[in-house]
N, C-alpha and C positions, 0 to 999 in steps of 0.2 A: 573698265576701271579695274577687274580683277588682274588683266594682266600687267598693268602698272603697278599693282600692288604686290603681286608675285616678283617683279623685277626689283622693286624696292628691298623685298625681304630676303631676295637672292634664292628664291623657290624655283627649282626648274620643273618639277614634276607635276602633276596634278592630283597628288593623294590628299592635299591640305584645300582642295580647291572648294569643298562645301562649306567648311568652317572659315575661310576667306571671305567667300561670299556672304557668309551670315554676319561676321562682323563689318564688312561692308555696307550691307544692307542696314544694320544697326546704326553705324556713324553716320550714313544718309539720313536716314529717318530722325535722328538727334538733330542733326543740322537743319534738316526742314522744318522741325519743331521749333527750334530754338529761333531760326529767322522768320518763322511764320509765313514759310513759302510752301508751295503746293509741287512744284518741281525743281531739281538741283539745277542752278545756272551754271554754264561752261566755266565760269570764272571760280567755281568751288570745286569743281572736281579734283584737281590736282590737291585741295586743300583736304578733301574727304580722304582722298588715298594716303595721304602722307599722316593723317591726323590717325587714320585706320592701322598704318603700319606702325605708330609711334605706341598705340593702343596695343596692337599684337604684341610689341616688346615687352612693354611694360607690365602685362596682365600675366605672361608667361604661358599664353595659349602656344599651341604646339611643342611645348616641353613636357616632360613624363611628370616632372616634380610639381608644375603650376606654380603660381605665386603666392609668398607668404608676405603678410604686412609685415610693419616693424616690430619688434619685440616690445612688450608693454612690461611685463613683468617676469622676473624669474626667483626662484624658490629654491635654495640650495637641498636642505632636507627631504628628502624621499622625491626630490627632483621634479619640479613643476615649473614648465613655460607657458607664458600666454602672449598669442600675437594679435596685434591689433588687425584693420581690416586691410586686406591687399587692395581694394578697389577703391579706398577712399582718398581725394586728391589732399585733403588737409592732413591725412595721418601718414600717406604713403609720399615721400618724396618722388620717388618714381613717376607719379602722376602728375607731378607740377607743370609739366609740360602744356598741359591742357589749356591752361590760364593764358597760356601764350596763343592760343587761336582766337581768342575771344576778340581781340582789336580787328582781324581779319572778318570774323563772322558777322561784327557788328556794322560792318559795310553794307552787307546782304540783308541785314534784318530790317522787316517791315515795322511800322509802327501799329500796335494793336492793343485792344482793352483786354 
């Protein structure tokens, strides 16, 4: 899956492999937890890769500046600026795509208590 992720992100060297593998492992763990599965079905492998690629781009991983959330307040006198969370689906529109994956994941979700 790492090679597919690198292909989607246009990464040709191995300098980001550790970060990408960590992100991929995290996404797979979250999918398994949400769907209540022990192993990732073949039908969810590409979903995991594209979800990871989208998350990588939206979070700003691999960039020097990182990701800032939306500006929540600005104060002009003595200059103050406050940012919201960069990693909140509700406050950062860049993460709105995560909601698009739910219908796909629902097809693989097992009933549980």
